[in-house]
N, C-alpha and C positions, 0 to 999 in steps of 0.2 A: 263611419259612423251609421249603423244599422237602424234603418228607420222603419215603422209600423203606422198604419193609418186604421184607426175604429171609427166607424160611423154608427151613431146611437140612434134609436127610433124604431118602435114597432111599425110606424107607418112604412118604413122601408121594405121590411119583410113581407108585408100584405101587398105591396105593390101599388099603394096609393100615392106615393110620390118617387121619383127618380133621382138617384144619388148623382149630382153633379159636382159635389165638394171633393170626392176622392179622385176624379181626372185632373180636376184644377190644381190640387196639392201636388198629386204626381207630378205634373207637368213643372211646376213651381221648383219641386224638389230636383228634378233632372238638371234644370237651368243652374242650379246650385251645386251639381255635382255630388249631391247626397243621396246615397242608395236606399232605394224604397225596397224593403223584403217582402212585406206582407201587408195585405189589406182585409179587413173584415166589417161585416155589420152586426149589430146585435140590438134585440129588442130591450124594452123598457123593462128589465126583470133584475132586481139587484143579483141574484146568485149567479146567473149566467153571465150578465156584464162583468162582474167580479172575477169569474173563472177567465173571461177572454182577455181582461186587463192584466190579471196576473201571468199569464202566459205571455203576453206581450213584454210585461216587465223583466221576465227571466230571459227573453232572448233578443230584445231590441234596446238601443242606447236612447233613440227618441221616439216617443209616441206621441202622435197628433189624433186628438179625439174631436169629433164634430158633432154637435146636437147634445141635448139633455142639459141645456143650461137654463131653461125657462122657469117659471116660478110654481109649477104644478107638482103634484105629488109624483108624477109619471117622470119628471126630469131629474134623474138619479146621477147623473156623471159625477157632480162634487161630491156625494155620499159615498159612490164607489171608490173615488180617489183616496179619500180620508180613510175608508175602512182599509185599503191597501197597505197605506204608509202608517196606519196606526194613529193618525192624528185627528185632532178634534175640530169641528167646524164652529168658528165663531163669526158673529157680525161685525164686520169692519166699519167703523164710522164714517170714514171718508166716502166708502163705496153706498152707504146707507143715505148720506146726503145728496150724492148724485142722482140716485134712483129717485129719492124724493122730489128732487127738483125737475128732472124728467117729466114727470107727470103733472107737478104743479104748473109747469111752463106751458103745459098744452091744455090746462083746466080740466084733468081727467082725475077722477077719485081713484086713489091708489090702493088695492088690497094689499093686507098685511102679509099675502103669501109672497109679494114680490121682495119682500127682505130676505128671502130665501138666495136671491142673487146677489146680495151683498155680503155673503159668507167666504170665509177664506179660511185656510189651513196654515200653520207656521211655515211650511215649506213653500208655498205660494205667493206669487205676486200677480196683482191684477193687471189684465190687459182690458184697457178702456174701449169700451164700443161707442163710438161717435154716431150709429145709426139705429141703435135700440137700447133695451134695458139690461141686457144679457152680458155681463163682464166675462171676459176670458180668463184662463189662468195660465201662468208659466211657473212650472213647478221643476225645480233642482233638488235632487236628494240621491246620495250614494253614486254620484258620477253620470246618472241618468236625467232624462228632461221628459217631462209631459206638458203638452200644449192642450189646452181645451179652447175650442172657437165654437160661435153658435150655429146651429143649423142653417138659418136661412142663408142662400148663398151671397146676397147682397152684402150682410153685415160679415159673413165669415171672410169674403175676399177683401173688403176694406180692411180688416183687422191684420188679416195677414200681410199685406202691404205695408200698412203703418206701424204694426206692433211686432209681427212675429219675424218678417223677414230681415229688419235689421238686426234683430238679436241673433238669427241664426249666422248671419253674415259675420259679425262680431266674435261670436263663439267659434267660428271655425279657424280662426286665428291666420286668414289668409284672404286676400281680395279675389273674388270669383266674379268672372265675366264670362258671358256666352253671346253668341252671335250666330244666327241661323240663315245658312244659304237655302234658297229655294229653286228646285230645279223642275222643267217640264220636259217632256219628251222621252223620257226613259222610265222602265218599270221598276220598282223599288228592288228587285232581286239584281237588276243589272247595276243599278248605283251600288247596292251593297258590295257587287262584285269589283265595281271599279275603285272602290274607296276602302276595300278589304284591309289592306295594309295600316289603316289607321284605327280601325274599329277597336282593335285590343289596347290602344295606347291609354296609359293612365294620366297624363297631362300632357296636352289638353285630351279630353274625351271628346268621342264623336258617336252620335247618336242620329238614326234615321226614323222618320217618321211620315207615314203615307197620308197626305192632307189633299183638301179640295183643290188646291192650287198647285198640287204636285209633291214632290218628294222633297220633304224639309230635311236638312243636314244640320244638326245644332253641334258646335263646337264650344266647349266649355273649359276654361283654363282657370287654374289657381296661381297665385304667385303672393310675393309678399308686398309688392306695391301694385297699383292700378296700371302703370305704364309697362311693368313686365308681364302682367296678365295680358293687355292688349297687345303687346308683340309677340307672346305666344299664340294668341288666337289668329293674328294677322298672317304669322307664318304658315300655320296649318292652312288658312284660307286660301293662300297663294299656292300652296300643293295641290289643294282641292280643284282650284280653279284650271290649273295645267292639265288635268285629267279630263274635266268635264266640259270646258270651254264655253260655248255658246249655250248648253243646257241649262246653266245658272241664269235665271233671267232676273233675281231680286235677292233682299235680304231682310231679314227681320220683319218689320210691320209693313212693309212695301207691298201693295197690292198690284195686279197686272193692269187694272183700270188706271190706277195711280201713275204707274209707270210709262202708260201711253202718253198721259198729259206731260209727265215731265219731260219726254223726249221732244214732243211735239213743240211745246211753248217756245224753245230757243230757237227753232226753226221756223218761228211764226206761220206753220202750216196748219189748215184746217182739212176737217174731216167729217164724211157723211157715210152713212152706212144702208145697206140694203140686207134683208133677212128673209129666209123663209124656214119654216121647221123648228127654229128657235124663238118665234113667236114674238120678237122686240126685245129678247133679254140682253141681246147685244147692246141694242140702242140704250135699255135701260142701265146697264151695267156703266157705260162711258158716260152717260149723262148725270148719274149719280155721284161723281167725284167733283169735289169743290174746285172752283174755278175753270169746269170743263166749257162754260159759256164761251170761253176764248178761242177754242178750237173745235169744238163739236156743234155741228150745225144741224144735224137731225139726221132721220132715218127713215125707210120705207119697209113696211110690214107687207109680204105678200103670201098668198095661200101656196102650200105645196102642191108641186105638181111633178110626180114621179116621173113621168114620162119625158120632161124637160129638164130633168135635173142633170148637169154635167159640169165639168170644168169650163167649157167654153161659155156655157150659159151664164156661169157665175161670173166669168170675165165680162161679158157683155153688160151684165147689171151693175157691176162695179163701176164701168165707165158711163153707164146711164145716170146712178145717182151721183157721182162725180160732177156731170153737167147739170144735173137738176138743182142741186145746191150750190152750184159753182164754188167747189171746194178744190183744194191741192190735192185731196186724196179720198178716192172711192174704194169702200171695201163691200163686198158681197159673200153672204152665205147661204147658200143652197145645200138641202138635204132632205132625207126622207128616213122613216123607220120602218124595219120589216122584221117579221118573224119566219124564220126557215127552219123547220123541223124544230129540234129542242134547243136552238140556239136564236137569240134576237139582239138586235143592234142597230145603230143608224151609221148612214153614210153621209159625209158632208162635202161639199165643194166650196174651197174658200179662196177668193180672188181679191187681189190688190192692184187699183189702177191708179198710177199717177202720169204726170206729163213725162218725166224722165223714163217710165217704162211700164210693163205689167207683169204679173206674176200669179201662179195659180197652183193650189196643191189638193189633194183629196185625201181624207182621213177617214177611219173605220174605228168606232168604239163600240164594244158590247154592252151591254146593260138595261136597265130599264129607262123607259123615255126620260124622266128628269135628271137622271144622273147623265146619261148620254149627252142630253142638252147642255148640261153644265160643262161637261168635256169638252164638246165643241166649241162652246162659247170661249173657254181657256185656250184653247187651241189656236182659235182665230185671234185672240189678243196677243200671244205670243208671237204667232206668226206674223203679224203687223208690227210688233215691237221689232222684232228682226230684221224686218224691213226697212226699218229707220234708222237703222245703225250704218 
């Protein structure tokens, strides 16, 4: 299935708003194993929009359009589709009642223009909008599908999850399952090299994404039953884990901070941290996890002192913070940022102190300060995570 995304709205072309719908839908399509071939943005001009849609109709099987479903004269998505298919727009009584009830329930006067949003063509079925007044369309004709979704991201995403996703899954004639493995400590190029034998496979597919929490490897399988798809995904996961070992730290929606808690709680161990350069972000990250009060006791934030930064200093501070908060584990992150010629980056010394022993490491990351700090925090979390195994 060749898929295309069209975003509608002159405000996109003027740079007044940023398109967040296309990346969201693209990620959802990838999880379904549906190929996305093209994306484009078009303004609120009937002729230009018609030209873009006509081209999409000729080359794609599934066309997803966001925006242009409002009540104003500039909202022309419905008219453009009707013109392409040669079908007349008529007001649907059911949609008209729903839109009227939406305004009545809020005690707001409804302009007649809003009835534009109650129109359908014969080939279209309405996609209900639980968060607004703009219904979407699901259009099927000549073996092709056009889906229209509202522009506001909250409305679009809710409609996608409740209305579009179930239809796409059923139309594929197969069960589609995905699982994402999360890796830290290797570059995207190195991960690509390690798993290259699987990247060209058709089922399951494997895709790599560089994310803030490392390199994500998304495995997607299609099968006649959920159990069969599950088995395909798990078989490929086992193969990847054999190659990448401890570099895989989590899966799917797991976070580094949450994984720390998941490992500490069964051990009934407590944790305190000391940090400089990272400015309290490590403590903030740990404290924000639901239930962290059962294991996280607090932290100390110290100023950066380049002359005193070392693995030995970090080790001493990890021991000190452990004693100060009377915890099972003390952790320290020391570091600094420097610019040398055309290069800039940060160096950090990370130490973990426990009654059973101590360990320390040194890491270097290039980039701007906020990016470097976040990477150091992630590295520290994974370092701690691995010490708990």
